[in-house]
N, CA, C and O atoms as a DFTB+ gen file, in Angstrom:
548 C
 N C O
     1  1      -5.443      -2.006       3.216
     2  2      -4.919      -3.259       3.715
     3  2      -3.396      -3.285       3.651
     4  3      -2.739      -3.757       4.578
     5  1      -2.842      -2.782       2.567
     6  2      -1.394      -2.886       2.369
     7  2      -0.615      -2.159       3.457
     8  3       0.428      -2.648       3.892
     9  1      -1.090      -1.014       3.900
    10  2      -0.385      -0.296       4.968
    11  2      -0.212      -1.179       6.193
    12  3       0.878      -1.252       6.761
    13  1      -1.264      -1.836       6.595
    14  2      -1.238      -2.610       7.833
    15  2      -0.534      -3.949       7.669
    16  3       0.097      -4.438       8.607
    17  1      -0.636      -4.542       6.491
    18  2       0.115      -5.768       6.218
    19  2       1.608      -5.445       6.220
    20  3       2.400      -6.182       6.808
    21  1       1.991      -4.362       5.575
    22  2       3.408      -3.995       5.525
    23  2       3.941      -3.684       6.919
    24  3       5.059      -4.074       7.256
    25  1       3.154      -2.989       7.727
    26  2       3.572      -2.709       9.106
    27  2       3.750      -4.010       9.884
    28  3       4.709      -4.151      10.642
    29  1       2.848      -4.948       9.705
    30  2       2.938      -6.232      10.412
    31  2       4.169      -7.011       9.959
    32  3       4.865      -7.599      10.787
    33  1       4.445      -7.023       8.660
    34  2       5.616      -7.737       8.153
    35  2       6.904      -7.086       8.652
    36  3       7.839      -7.781       9.049
    37  1       6.954      -5.760       8.633
    38  2       8.152      -5.052       9.121
    39  2       8.368      -5.351      10.605
    40  3       9.495      -5.598      11.034
    41  1       7.292      -5.330      11.382
    42  2       7.400      -5.635      12.817
    43  2       7.862      -7.079      13.015
    44  3       8.719      -7.351      13.856
    45  1       7.299      -7.989      12.250
    46  2       7.677      -9.399      12.355
    47  2       9.133      -9.642      12.015
    48  3       9.739     -10.596      12.503
    49  1       9.695      -8.786      11.184
    50  2      11.110      -8.903      10.807
    51  2      12.010      -8.093      11.738
    52  3      13.223      -8.021      11.539
    53  1      11.393      -7.479      12.767
    54  2      12.168      -6.652      13.691
    55  2      12.634      -5.353      13.065
    56  3      13.622      -4.765      13.504
    57  1      11.918      -4.899      12.032
    58  2      12.332      -3.719      11.286
    59  2      11.322      -2.579      11.340
    60  3      11.388      -1.648      10.538
    61  1      10.384      -2.655      12.290
    62  2       9.336      -1.636      12.321
    63  2       9.890      -0.235      12.572
    64  3       9.262       0.747      12.177
    65  1      11.047      -0.119      13.218
    66  2      11.653       1.188      13.445
    67  2      12.430       1.697      12.236
    68  3      12.904       2.833      12.237
    69  1      12.564       0.871      11.213
    70  2      13.344       1.235      10.031
    71  2      12.527       1.953       8.968
    72  3      13.089       2.542       8.044
    73  1      11.215       1.907       9.091
    74  2      10.355       2.430       8.032
    75  2       9.261       3.334       8.593
    76  3       8.819       3.177       9.731
    77  1       8.842       4.280       7.763
    78  2       7.608       5.025       8.000
    79  2       6.649       4.528       6.927
    80  3       6.874       4.733       5.734
    81  1       5.588       3.878       7.360
    82  2       4.635       3.253       6.437
    83  2       3.283       3.915       6.627
    84  3       2.746       3.940       7.735
    85  1       2.738       4.450       5.552
    86  2       1.442       5.130       5.619
    87  2       0.725       4.930       4.288
    88  3       1.345       4.606       3.276
    89  1      -0.567       5.125       4.307
    90  2      -1.328       5.029       3.062
    91  2      -2.128       6.301       2.855
    92  3      -2.478       7.007       3.800
    93  1      -2.405       6.571       1.586
    94  2      -3.184       7.747       1.214
    95  2      -3.909       7.465      -0.094
    96  3      -3.428       6.705      -0.935
    97  1      -5.042       8.073      -0.248
    98  2      -5.864       7.871      -1.436
    99  2      -5.430       8.792      -2.568
   100  3      -4.928       9.892      -2.335
   101  1      -5.629       8.331      -3.782
   102  2      -5.358       9.174      -4.941
   103  2      -6.631       9.861      -5.433
   104  3      -6.595      10.651      -6.376
   105  1      -7.742       9.555      -4.791
   106  2      -9.017      10.192      -5.128
   107  2      -9.642      10.705      -3.830
   108  3      -9.077      10.529      -2.751
   109  1     -10.796      11.333      -3.942
   110  2     -11.404      11.970      -2.769
   111  2     -12.614      11.231      -2.199
   112  3     -13.148      11.647      -1.171
   113  1     -13.058      10.155      -2.832
   114  2     -14.322       9.521      -2.447
   115  2     -14.392       9.066      -0.991
   116  3     -15.447       9.175      -0.365
   117  1     -13.307       8.567      -0.451
   118  2     -13.348       7.962       0.876
   119  2     -12.661       8.795       1.962
   120  3     -12.532       8.331       3.095
   121  1     -12.226       9.997       1.643
   122  2     -11.479      10.821       2.588
   123  2     -12.264      10.966       3.896
   124  3     -13.442      11.323       3.897
   125  1     -11.583      10.681       5.002
   126  2     -12.196      10.775       6.326
   127  2     -12.904       9.520       6.787
   128  3     -13.251       9.403       7.963
   129  1     -13.126       8.581       5.884
   130  2     -13.815       7.340       6.247
   131  2     -12.836       6.348       6.874
   132  3     -11.649       6.354       6.549
   133  1     -13.334       5.496       7.772
   134  2     -12.478       4.435       8.322
   135  2     -12.229       3.364       7.265
   136  3     -12.798       3.408       6.175
   137  1     -11.384       2.417       7.597
   138  2     -11.103       1.291       6.700
   139  2     -12.418       0.593       6.378
   140  3     -13.249       0.365       7.257
   141  1     -12.590       0.261       5.114
   142  2     -13.804      -0.394       4.637
   143  2     -14.040      -1.669       5.449
   144  3     -13.121      -2.477       5.587
   145  1     -15.248      -1.871       5.992
   146  2     -15.496      -2.985       6.913
   147  2     -15.037      -4.371       6.433
   148  3     -14.444      -5.103       7.225
   149  1     -15.283      -4.764       5.176
   150  2     -14.778      -6.088       4.775
   151  2     -13.245      -6.170       4.787
   152  3     -12.691      -7.229       5.084
   153  1     -12.563      -5.082       4.473
   154  2     -11.095      -5.067       4.535
   155  2     -10.647      -5.165       5.992
   156  3      -9.693      -5.874       6.313
   157  1     -11.331      -4.461       6.848
   158  2     -11.020      -4.503       8.282
   159  2     -11.201      -5.926       8.819
   160  3     -10.384      -6.401       9.608
   161  1     -12.268      -6.602       8.393
   162  2     -12.510      -7.982       8.829
   163  2     -11.416      -8.922       8.315
   164  3     -10.962      -9.808       9.040
   165  1     -10.998      -8.727       7.070
   166  2      -9.954      -9.588       6.498
   167  2      -8.652      -9.401       7.267
   168  3      -7.971     -10.383       7.564
   169  1      -8.297      -8.182       7.589
   170  2      -7.099      -7.932       8.394
   171  2      -7.236      -8.591       9.766
   172  3      -6.307      -9.244      10.241
   173  1      -8.391      -8.419      10.396
   174  2      -8.618      -8.990      11.732
   175  2      -8.509     -10.514      11.725
   176  3      -8.032     -11.107      12.693
   177  1      -8.955     -11.155      10.626
   178  2      -8.820     -12.614      10.496
   179  2      -7.372     -13.052      10.660
   180  3      -7.094     -14.176      11.078
   181  1      -6.457     -12.154      10.328
   182  2      -5.029     -12.468      10.377
   183  2      -4.335     -11.771      11.538
   184  3      -3.108     -11.673      11.576
   185  1      -5.139     -11.285      12.491
   186  2      -4.593     -10.674      13.695
   187  2      -3.988      -9.301      13.491
   188  3      -3.145      -8.869      14.277
   189  1      -4.411      -8.612      12.443
   190  2      -3.862      -7.288      12.130
   191  2      -4.925      -6.237      12.395
   192  3      -6.035      -6.317      11.870
   193  1      -4.580      -5.256      13.210
   194  2      -5.502      -4.167      13.539
   195  2      -5.269      -2.962      12.627
   196  3      -4.140      -2.666      12.237
   197  1      -6.346      -2.288      12.304
   198  2      -6.263      -1.023      11.564
   199  2      -7.042       0.053      12.315
   200  3      -7.522       1.019      11.722
   201  1      -7.159      -0.129      13.616
   202  2      -7.939       0.778      14.466
   203  2      -7.455       2.216      14.323
   204  3      -6.255       2.492      14.322
   205  1      -8.404       3.109      14.205
   206  2      -8.113       4.533      14.174
   207  2      -7.767       5.093      12.812
   208  3      -7.662       6.310      12.662
   209  1      -7.585       4.245      11.817
   210  2      -7.209       4.718      10.485
   211  2      -8.401       5.345       9.788
   212  3      -9.487       4.766       9.756
   213  1      -8.196       6.520       9.235
   214  2      -9.169       7.129       8.340
   215  2      -8.438       7.518       7.059
   216  3      -7.244       7.816       7.072
   217  1      -9.165       7.508       5.979
   218  2      -8.559       7.793       4.679
   219  2      -8.173       9.264       4.575
   220  3      -8.905      10.159       4.998
   221  1      -7.000       9.477       3.997
   222  2      -6.554      10.829       3.670
   223  2      -6.090      10.823       2.222
   224  3      -5.790       9.769       1.663
   225  1      -6.034      11.985       1.627
   226  2      -5.595      12.091       0.242
   227  2      -4.096      12.362       0.188
   228  3      -3.532      12.970       1.098
   229  1      -3.458      11.907      -0.884
   230  2      -2.046      12.205      -1.082
   231  2      -1.841      13.721      -1.085
   232  3      -2.731      14.491      -1.447
   233  1      -0.642      14.119      -0.672
   234  2      -0.284      15.541      -0.644
   235  2       1.009      15.751      -1.418
   236  3       1.747      14.802      -1.682
   237  1       1.273      16.979      -1.772
   238  2       2.523      17.304      -2.455
   239  2       3.726      16.950      -1.580
   240  3       4.760      16.512      -2.085
   241  1       3.587      17.141      -0.275
   242  2       4.720      16.851       0.615
   243  2       5.028      15.358       0.696
   244  3       6.149      14.984       1.043
   245  1       4.063      14.498       0.384
   246  2       4.331      13.049       0.389
   247  2       5.460      12.715      -0.578
   248  3       6.291      11.856      -0.283
   249  1       5.501      13.375      -1.716
   250  2       6.543      13.069      -2.694
   251  2       7.920      13.400      -2.128
   252  3       8.892      12.686      -2.374
   253  1       7.990      14.462      -1.387
   254  2       9.260      14.863      -0.769
   255  2       9.603      13.964       0.426
   256  3      10.764      13.606       0.624
   257  1       8.594      13.606       1.213
   258  2       8.817      12.943       2.490
   259  2       9.041      11.429       2.406
   260  3       9.624      10.849       3.321
   261  1       8.598      10.790       1.345
   262  2       8.692       9.332       1.228
   263  2       9.630       8.939       0.098
   264  3       9.696       9.609      -0.932
   265  1      10.352       7.848       0.302
   266  2      11.268       7.335      -0.710
   267  2      10.555       6.496      -1.762
   268  3      10.992       6.425      -2.911
   269  1       9.454       5.860      -1.365
   270  2       8.690       4.998      -2.265
   271  2       7.216       5.364      -2.161
   272  3       6.682       5.535      -1.065
   273  1       6.570       5.482      -3.308
   274  2       5.126       5.715      -3.381
   275  2       4.562       4.543      -4.173
   276  3       4.792       4.423      -5.377
   277  1       3.830       3.692      -3.489
   278  2       3.403       2.417      -4.055
   279  2       1.908       2.446      -4.345
   280  3       1.097       2.653      -3.443
   281  1       1.554       2.240      -5.597
   282  2       0.150       2.169      -5.992
   283  2      -0.329       0.734      -6.055
   284  3       0.460      -0.199      -6.204
   285  1      -1.636       0.577      -5.940
   286  2      -2.217      -0.759      -6.003
   287  2      -2.595      -1.153      -7.427
   288  3      -2.628      -2.337      -7.761
   289  1      -2.879      -0.157      -8.265
   290  2      -3.294      -0.473      -9.632
   291  2      -2.907       0.657     -10.580
   292  3      -2.405       1.699     -10.160
   293  1      -3.151       0.429     -11.860
   294  2      -2.740       1.398     -12.881
   295  2      -3.457       2.735     -12.725
   296  3      -2.904       3.773     -13.090
   297  1      -4.672       2.731     -12.194
   298  2      -5.371       4.001     -11.958
   299  2      -4.653       4.809     -10.875
   300  3      -4.507       6.024     -11.001
   301  1      -4.206       4.135      -9.811
   302  2      -3.415       4.818      -8.776
   303  2      -2.156       5.418      -9.377
   304  3      -1.815       6.570      -9.110
   305  1      -1.473       4.633     -10.186
   306  2      -0.230       5.082     -10.814
   307  2      -0.480       6.331     -11.657
   308  3       0.241       7.323     -11.547
   309  1      -1.496       6.267     -12.488
   310  2      -1.852       7.401     -13.351
   311  2      -2.190       8.630     -12.510
   312  3      -1.724       9.730     -12.807
   313  1      -2.997       8.450     -11.463
   314  2      -3.381       9.581     -10.609
   315  2      -2.176      10.180      -9.885
   316  3      -2.056      11.401      -9.785
   317  1      -1.288       9.330      -9.384
   318  2      -0.101       9.834      -8.686
   319  2       0.803      10.601      -9.647
   320  3       1.283      11.684      -9.313
   321  1       1.033      10.057     -10.817
   322  2       1.912      10.738     -11.770
   323  2       1.311      12.075     -12.212
   324  3       2.037      13.046     -12.423
   325  1       0.010      12.120     -12.348
   326  2      -0.650      13.383     -12.689
   327  2      -0.522      14.363     -11.525
   328  3      -0.194      15.530     -11.735
   329  1      -0.773      13.907     -10.320
   330  2      -0.743      14.754      -9.128
   331  2       0.660      15.313      -8.880
   332  3       0.818      16.465      -8.475
   333  1       1.672      14.483      -9.127
   334  2       3.058      14.883      -8.865
   335  2       3.779      15.390     -10.112
   336  3       5.007      15.472     -10.133
   337  1       3.018      15.728     -11.144
   338  2       3.609      16.233     -12.392
   339  2       4.695      15.292     -12.908
   340  3       5.814      15.703     -13.215
   341  1       4.330      14.036     -12.989
   342  2       5.269      13.011     -13.424
   343  2       5.874      12.309     -12.223
   344  3       5.271      12.243     -11.152
   345  1       7.039      11.801     -12.413
   346  2       7.749      11.091     -11.349
   347  2       9.246      11.335     -11.541
   348  3       9.990      10.407     -11.857
   349  1       9.686      12.575     -11.352
   350  2      11.069      12.923     -11.673
   351  2      12.116      12.135     -10.883
   352  3      13.229      11.944     -11.372
   353  1      11.787      11.677      -9.680
   354  2      12.753      10.932      -8.866
   355  2      12.524       9.422      -8.916
   356  3      13.179       8.667      -8.197
   357  1      11.601       8.987      -9.759
   358  2      11.306       7.553      -9.948
   359  2      10.965       6.861      -8.631
   360  3      11.533       5.823      -8.292
   361  1      10.038       7.451      -7.907
   362  2       9.595       6.910      -6.616
   363  2       8.324       6.085      -6.724
   364  3       7.994       5.335      -5.805
   365  1       7.615       6.209      -7.819
   366  2       6.283       5.613      -7.958
   367  2       6.379       4.246      -8.642
   368  3       7.027       4.097      -9.678
   369  1       5.719       3.256      -8.037
   370  2       5.653       1.917      -8.627
   371  2       4.382       1.227      -8.148
   372  3       3.652       1.747      -7.304
   373  1       4.138       0.062      -8.699
   374  2       3.016      -0.762      -8.270
   375  2       3.492      -1.795      -7.257
   376  3       4.611      -2.297      -7.363
   377  1       2.657      -2.115      -6.281
   378  2       3.012      -3.110      -5.277
   379  2       3.384      -4.444      -5.911
   380  3       4.351      -5.084      -5.498
   381  1       2.629      -4.855      -6.897
   382  2       2.872      -6.160      -7.515
   383  2       4.148      -6.176      -8.365
   384  3       4.575      -7.244      -8.804
   385  1       4.762      -5.011      -8.605
   386  2       6.049      -4.974      -9.302
   387  2       7.140      -5.653      -8.485
   388  3       8.194      -5.987      -9.025
   389  1       6.908      -5.862      -7.206
   390  2       7.886      -6.492      -6.314
   391  2       7.632      -7.993      -6.182
   392  3       8.118      -8.638      -5.253
   393  1       6.868      -8.534      -7.118
   394  2       6.535      -9.959      -7.131
   395  2       6.879     -10.550      -8.496
   396  3       7.367      -9.852      -9.385
   397  1       6.621     -11.830      -8.642
   398  2       6.780     -12.488      -9.938
   399  2       5.546     -12.293     -10.818
   400  3       5.486     -12.796     -11.940
   401  1       4.559     -11.551     -10.291
   402  2       3.318     -11.312     -11.039
   403  2       3.034      -9.807     -11.122
   404  3       2.058      -9.343     -10.534
   405  1       3.863      -9.033     -11.838
   406  2       3.626      -7.589     -11.918
   407  2       2.235      -7.280     -12.454
   408  3       1.676      -8.049     -13.236
   409  1       1.689      -6.165     -12.035
   410  2       0.369      -5.742     -12.483
   411  2      -0.417      -5.168     -11.330
   412  3       0.151      -4.659     -10.364
   413  1      -1.717      -5.252     -11.437
   414  2      -2.619      -4.661     -10.454
   415  2      -2.946      -5.617      -9.317
   416  3      -3.055      -6.826      -9.520
   417  1      -3.101      -5.066      -8.123
   418  2      -3.672      -5.813      -7.006
   419  2      -5.149      -6.023      -7.327
   420  3      -5.813      -5.110      -7.819
   421  1      -5.658      -7.204      -7.055
   422  2      -7.077      -7.487      -7.282
   423  2      -7.921      -6.488      -6.497
   424  3      -7.718      -6.310      -5.296
   425  1      -8.868      -5.836      -7.173
   426  2      -9.675      -4.791      -6.557
   427  2     -10.983      -5.376      -6.028
   428  3     -11.854      -5.756      -6.811
   429  1     -11.125      -5.450      -4.703
   430  2     -12.329      -6.055      -4.133
   431  2     -13.548      -5.144      -4.198
   432  3     -14.665      -5.584      -3.927
   433  1     -13.345      -3.891      -4.552
   434  2     -14.468      -2.945      -4.595
   435  2     -15.549      -3.444      -5.542
   436  3     -16.740      -3.301      -5.268
   437  1     -15.130      -4.027      -6.653
   438  2     -16.087      -4.483      -7.665
   439  2     -16.440      -5.954      -7.521
   440  3     -17.547      -6.363      -7.873
   441  1     -15.507      -6.760      -7.004
   442  2     -15.734      -8.200      -6.959
   443  2     -16.197      -8.694      -5.596
   444  3     -16.844      -9.736      -5.494
   445  1     -15.866      -7.943      -4.551
   446  2     -16.170      -8.404      -3.201
   447  2     -15.225      -9.505      -2.736
   448  3     -15.407     -10.061      -1.653
   449  1     -14.217      -9.825      -3.548
   450  2     -13.297     -10.913      -3.243
   451  2     -12.090     -10.381      -2.472
   452  3     -11.039     -10.106      -3.050
   453  1     -12.259     -10.243      -1.171
   454  2     -11.196      -9.712      -0.332
   455  2     -10.088     -10.736      -0.107
   456  3      -8.973     -10.370       0.266
   457  1     -10.380     -12.004      -0.330
   458  2      -9.338     -13.025      -0.218
   459  2      -8.315     -12.863      -1.336
   460  3      -7.113     -12.951      -1.087
   461  1      -8.772     -12.628      -2.565
   462  2      -7.842     -12.414      -3.682
   463  2      -6.982     -11.176      -3.421
   464  3      -5.787     -11.171      -3.714
   465  1      -7.586     -10.147      -2.879
   466  2      -6.838      -8.937      -2.543
   467  2      -5.820      -9.244      -1.458
   468  3      -4.674      -8.803      -1.545
   469  1      -6.219      -9.991      -0.443
   470  2      -5.312     -10.380       0.632
   471  2      -4.087     -11.106       0.064
   472  3      -2.953     -10.808       0.439
   473  1      -4.322     -12.046      -0.830
   474  2      -3.232     -12.817      -1.427
   475  2      -2.272     -11.875      -2.167
   476  3      -1.058     -11.960      -1.986
   477  1      -2.809     -10.994      -2.984
   478  2      -1.965     -10.054      -3.721
   479  2      -1.207      -9.120      -2.779
   480  3      -0.004      -8.915      -2.939
   481  1      -1.906      -8.559      -1.806
   482  2      -1.279      -7.601      -0.886
   483  2      -0.170      -8.273      -0.074
   484  3       0.912      -7.706       0.081
   485  1      -0.427      -9.463       0.439
   486  2       0.615     -10.125       1.233
   487  2       1.810     -10.488       0.356
   488  3       2.955     -10.334       0.780
   489  1       1.560     -10.961      -0.846
   490  2       2.665     -11.285      -1.748
   491  2       3.451     -10.023      -2.107
   492  3       4.682     -10.031      -2.109
   493  1       2.738      -8.950      -2.408
   494  2       3.398      -7.691      -2.755
   495  2       4.190      -7.114      -1.602
   496  3       5.312      -6.644      -1.793
   497  1       3.626      -7.144      -0.409
   498  2       4.330      -6.607       0.762
   499  2       5.549      -7.440       1.107
   500  3       6.579      -6.888       1.492
   501  1       5.456      -8.758       0.979
   502  2       6.637      -9.605       1.199
   503  2       7.731      -9.263       0.197
   504  3       8.903      -9.134       0.552
   505  1       7.329      -9.121      -1.057
   506  2       8.296      -8.777      -2.095
   507  2       8.928      -7.413      -1.861
   508  3      10.136      -7.248      -2.032
   509  1       8.130      -6.450      -1.476
   510  2       8.646      -5.108      -1.208
   511  2       9.600      -5.122      -0.017
   512  3      10.664      -4.504      -0.068
   513  1       9.229      -5.821       1.054
   514  2      10.104      -5.890       2.222
   515  2      11.425      -6.583       1.858
   516  3      12.491      -6.146       2.291
   517  1      11.358      -7.646       1.075
   518  2      12.584      -8.319       0.617
   519  2      13.446      -7.377      -0.207
   520  3      14.663      -7.321      -0.031
   521  1      12.812      -6.640      -1.105
   522  2      13.526      -5.676      -1.946
   523  2      14.229      -4.622      -1.079
   524  3      15.406      -4.324      -1.286
   525  1      13.509      -4.072      -0.125
   526  2      14.086      -3.034       0.736
   527  2      15.210      -3.592       1.614
   528  3      16.217      -2.923       1.846
   529  1      15.031      -4.804       2.093
   530  2      16.055      -5.444       2.930
   531  2      17.333      -5.688       2.107
   532  3      18.443      -5.449       2.583
   533  1      17.160      -6.159       0.892
   534  2      18.313      -6.406       0.027
   535  2      19.033      -5.102      -0.313
   536  3      20.263      -5.063      -0.351
   537  1      18.278      -4.045      -0.558
   538  2      18.899      -2.743      -0.873
   539  2      19.695      -2.198       0.287
   540  3      20.686      -1.494       0.093
   541  1      19.262      -2.524       1.508
   542  2      19.922      -1.998       2.711
   543  2      21.250      -2.705       2.992
   544  3      22.073      -2.196       3.753
   545  1      21.460      -3.861       2.390
   546  2      22.683      -4.641       2.659
   547  2      23.872      -4.108       1.931
   548  3      24.968      -4.654       2.056
């Protein structure tokens, strides 16, 4: 969800050409699968398409190619730091770190509460976009 929300926010701010926004899994369970149907429905409720997206796993080149690697929860953070042998360039953070409520994005996998996830993701993406915009000034 966060990839597509962030793309929509960047486009809405006229900044879609300023960023490369992509998502990747830190585990292998969903590799090759499309966006989970309830997440896809939640995005569609807000006019956001995720058509054509399939899950891919993080790669070593992602650390080199991206300035920011944003995890949704502490498990993502732990997996990324393990995969990248730490975080020597301090690129890894949590999405909610860009809000007034640092911590994990609500995980709908266990609760089925995609609305809570939507709220966290939109708040986190707004905060991240604000942070990036301020840094660019």
